Every structure is written in structure tokens, then in C-alpha cells.
N, C-alpha and C positions, 0 to 999 in steps of 0.2 A: 593833803587829803589821802585816804587810802584807795588803792585800786588794785586790780588783778591784771597781770600782763602774762601773755602766752609766749614762751620762749620756743623759737623754731628748733626742730621741725614739728613740735607739738606733741601731745600726750598729756594725760591727766597729772603726771609727775612733773610736767613742765609748766605748771601754772603757779606764778610767783606773786605773793603779796608785796606791793611796793608803795612808797610814799610819792606823791606828785604834788606839784605846786597848785595852789588855788587858781581856778581859771579866771578869777577876776570878775569885773562888772560886765553886764551885757551891753553890746553895742546896738546901733539902730536895727530894729527888727529882730532882736534877739531876746531870749529869756534865760535867766540863771535858775537852774532846777537842782534842788537837793534830792538825789535819788535815794529812795528807801526800800525798793524791792525790785527784783527781776524774776523771770521765770524761765525754766529750762525747756528747750525745744530740740527736736532731733537735729535740726539745722546747727544749733549751738554745739551739740555733741560732735557733729562732724568736724567743726572748726577746731575745738579744743583737743580732739582725739588725733588730729593730724590727718584724717581722711579727706578733709577739704582744706588744703594747706593755706595758711595765712601768714602774713608778714611777721617777722620777729618783732616782739614787743606789743603785738596787737592786744587791745583791751577787748575781751569777748562780751558776749550777751547782746541780743537784739532787742530785748524787751526791758523797758525801764519805766518805773512809776515813781512819782514823788511830788514834792511841793515847790511851786514857784516862789523863789526868794526875791527876785527883782526882775523888772521888765525894762527893755531898752526903748529909746525914742521911737515913736510911731506904732508901738504894740498896743492894740486896743482890745484884742480878743482875750487876753489873760491879765490877771492882776496878782500882786504878791498875795500868797496864802491859797491860791487855787491848787487843786489836786489835778495832776496831769499824768498822761501816759504817752509814751513814744509811738512813732510810726515806723513800720518795718521798711517801707520804701519812702524815705523822707521827701523825695522830689516828685513823687507821683501823687499830685494832689486830688485830681479828679479825671473823669473821662476814661477813654479806652486805655488798656495797659501800655505802659511806656518803657518797661524794663524787661530784660530777658536774662539778667545775670544778677549777681550779688555784689557788684562793684561799689555800690553806694549804700549797702545794707549795714547798719550798725552791728559790730561784733564780727564782721566778715571783711568786706572791702574797706571799711573805715572803723574807727574805734567805737566800741559799744558802751554798755551801761553797767559793767562790773566796776563802778567807781561811785564815790559819794557825791560829786558835784559835776555838773556840765553847764556850759554856756553854748547855746545852739539857736538856730533860727526858730521863731515862734511856730512857724508852719511845720516844724518836725514833731510837733506834739498835738494832742487833742485833750480836751477835758476828760477826766475820768468820771465814771458814773457816780452820782450822788450817793453818799453813804458808804461807798465801797472802801475796804481797806487797801493799803498800798499793794499788799501781796495778791489781793483779788484783782485789782486793776492791772497789775503787771502780766496777767494771764491773757489779756485782750489783744495785744500787739501782733502775735503770730497765730496761735492756736485758735482763738475765738474768731478772729477776722477771717482766717481761712475757712472755717466752717460756715461763717455767715455768708461769705461770698459764694461758696459752693452751693448752698441751699437757697439763699434768697436772691442774690444778684443774678447768678448764672442759671440755676435750675428753676427759679420762679415757683418755689414751693408754695403750696396752698392747702387749706384744711381738707383732710380726707386722703391726702397723698400717703403712700407707703414708702418708707425711707430705710435703707440698709446702711449700717455703720460697722466698720471692721475694727475689732480690738477695743482697748480701753485707754488709749493715749489721749493727750489733751484734745486733739482736733476731734476725735471720735466722741469723747464724752460731751464736748461742747455741742457737736452736731446732734447728738441725741436730745440734749436739752432744748436747743433752738427748734428742732423739728417738733418736739412735743408742744412747745409754746406756740407754734404755729398751727396746731391742730392736726398734725400728721401722726400716723402710726409708725412705730420704729421697731426694726428687727436688728439684732446684733450678734456678733461673733466674738469668741475669745477662746484661748487654749486652757483656761482655767474655769472650773466649775464654780469655784468660789467667787470669781469675778462676774460670771454669768448671773449668779444669784443676786449680786448687787445691781447689775444692769436691769434685772427684772424688778427689783425694788424701786429703781429709778423710772419705771414705766415702760420698759421694753416689752412689746407684745409677743415676741418670740426670740429665743436665743439658740445658738448652735455652737457646740465645741468643735472647732475646725481641726483639732488634733485627732479626734475620734471619728470624724465624719469627713472623709476626703472629698466628697461630693456635696459640700454644704450649700453650694449655690442652688442646686436642684432642691435641697431641703427647704431652704428659704422661700423659693418660689412655690413650693407645695404649701407653705403656710399662708400664702395669699390666695389659695384656691387655684393655683396654677398660672395666674395671671403675670406674677412677677412684680417686684417693687418699681416704683416710679423713678426713684433716685438712689443711686449708690455713691456713697462717700468713700472713694477707693484710695486707701492710704497704703496699700501693700505694694502694688506695682506688678511686675511680671509674673510672680508666682501666685497671685490671687486673682488676676484679671479674668482667667478662664471661668472661674466660678462666679465672679461678679457678673459676667455676661449672661451666664445661666440664671442668676437670681433676678436680673433686671427684665422688665417687661418689653414687649415690642414697642419701639419708639421711645423708650426710657432714656434717662439722663445719667451718665456716669461721670463724676467729678474726679479726674485723676490728679491726686494731690501728692501722694508719698511715693517713696522708693525704699520702703522698709525691707523689701525682699530683693533689692538690687536695682541697678540702673539699666540693665539690658535683659531682654527676654523675648520670647515668642508671643506675638499677638495673634490670637485666633481670628483673623480677619473676615473669614467666611461667616463665622457666627455672628460677628458684629455687623456685618453687611445684612445678613439674612434677617436679623432682628431689627435693622434699621435704627440702631441706637446712636445717640450722640455721646462720643468720648471726648471730653474737654479737659484739657490741661489747665491748671491754674497755679499761681504762686501768690499767696496772701491776698492783699487788696490795696486800695488807695486810701488817702486820708479822708475823703468824702464818704467812702464805704464805712470807715471806722466811726466817723460821726454819726451816721445813720444807725450803726450797730449800738453805739452807746445810748442813744435815745430809745432804742428798742429794749435794751437791758433795763433801763429805768422804768419803762412803761409796763413790762412784763414781770418785774421783780425777779428775774432770773439771776442766780448767783453761781459762780464757778465752784467746781468740786476741787478742793485742795487736798493734796496727798500729805506732804511733809515740807517743813521749811528748815533751811540751813542758813548759818551765818555766812557772810561774804567770804571770810577766810576759810570756810569749809566747802568751798566750791568744788574741789576735787571729789570730796565724799558725796556731794549732791549728785555729781555726774555718775559716780559709781552706783549710786542708788538707781538712777535712770537706767544705767547699763544693765542692771540686774533683772529689769522688767517686772519688779515687784510692785511698782507703784500703780495707783488707780487715780486718775486725774492728774493735776498739775503739781510739779515739784517747784518750789520757790526759794529765792535767796532773800533774806531779810536783813537789812542794814541801815 
């Protein structure tokens, strides 16, 4: 079978197409899955670019969607022919967070889904939404589940809430869609007027170009009559947090998800304290969160925004496209 392996110390020119042995039949509690698609995330880029060092020969990609070819003894949840999608934290099935690193995350601490076949425990997958393509389903594992947990699980979003999303990456686009489906009003930022126009077409109630408005947080708050938004999906990190605090209402919730602007920076603690806001860090979610999300996707009819698809052996070009920042929504691999 075909697979992609990363040669240490990493870099897009260090991604090699290789042939591997067929993984064979599933054992007790396992399923054999033919992978048909994956999707690119900022985390995956960190691994393949070498900024998050991985073992030599690591198979990248945390997201995998495909078809069950066979089930092992004792597996009752899946049957041959089922469409499935992988879990980001395979051993976090339910309950409170149990992980604080990526040592067991596919594509990072263990081999991922840039390959055609896997045999893995059945609990490492959930069913995909009915009627979704493999490319669509592959976007659920990381980006969609992160947005779902931020809004639904942690922030407890409700109809009438105001939500702010930053940028047009996979998490932010999914957050806009989920928030809208939940009856919330959404505001958004981008550095591209063209992308802001697309966000407006998707239902954003107000948009701001953060390149031309350095105090965009106050501008967003002004759009809510000065009250501020109830929830901020904070994917930027240190360089955007000051404005996010300004944009968020007194007692509001900020979901700290991303480090797009770096891993270290100054936190304006006085403003955070004064406004009595909740700043909650999170990393993706559990298997039970994913199962709840899949049911919600089917109930609401929500579908992901796909940017462009690449073949498996075009993986380096796919990441260069992500690196360029030209994408809107999710980039996928199809194989």
C-alpha cells in the first residue's frame, strides 16, 4: 500500500512516498479501514514542517476518513461497508480531558492517516455523517470538533448569543457555521476584503479587516451596541488576545484554541480580570464529543466548506497551499 513518511528533521521537501506492507486482518476489537481522505490542519503543518519535531519515518496526518473493510472479533459498533472517521485523541473516549500532549495523536506521537490502509481499535473511529463524502468527513476530526467543543461543550452556546471568529481557517469557518446553526449571531475578522465578503455571504452579521483596523476588538464590540460578544473563538493567541478581550462582553467566554501568532506573549490580565471573563484553553475533544457532533451535523444539514483537494502524493503541494494562506475553508487529500 502507498503511504507518506516524514524524514527527520522534517520539512516539506522531506515527505517521501513509500510502499508499505498490507496491515492484514483485524484482531479482536479492531477494524480494518481503507482510508480515502485526510484534511490539513495547522497542527499537521507543524509536524511536517519540522517546527514540531517528529520521529524519523513518521506517517503524518491526524485526520482520516474511509470505509470499513473488515471487523475483528467482538466488534459490534461497525460493519464492513460503514463510512468512518478517525478520532484525534484515540484513547480519550469520554468525560473530562485526559491528555495534555500529542504523544498518542495520529500523525504526531504515533503514525497517522497519510496511507491507504490501517488496522486499529474500533474505538479509534466514529461513524461519519450519513451522505457525506470522505473528503467532507475528514474535516471533522480536528477542525470541526475543536469548534464544536469550544462553542457547544465548553461555552454552552444558545440562540441569541453573539460569537466572534478570527480568520478563515478550518476551525473559524466551522465555528461560524455551527454558531449560525445554533441560532447565534456571528462576527468575523480577516486580512482580506475578498474573504470578508465571503464571510458575509455565509451569514456573518459584521466583519472587520484586522490589517486596516488595529483596534478591531473595540470595533466588534461597537457592532454589538457596546455590550461585546458572548463567545470568542480565539485562534490567534498572544497577538490577538488583547483585541479579543476588548471584543468580549463582561463575563464572556473566550475559547483559547490556537497559537497562530506564537506560543508566548503578554496577557493583559488586568483587563481580563476587570471584565471577569473566562479564558479557557482547549485542544480538540473526546470520542463522545465527536459522536454528538456527528448527530448534530446530520440533524442540521450543515456541510463543511472545502477549499481544494490534492492527491496523496501531492501532499507537499497541499501544505504549500496552506502555507500561502490563500485557502478559504478546508484543504483535503483524496486517495
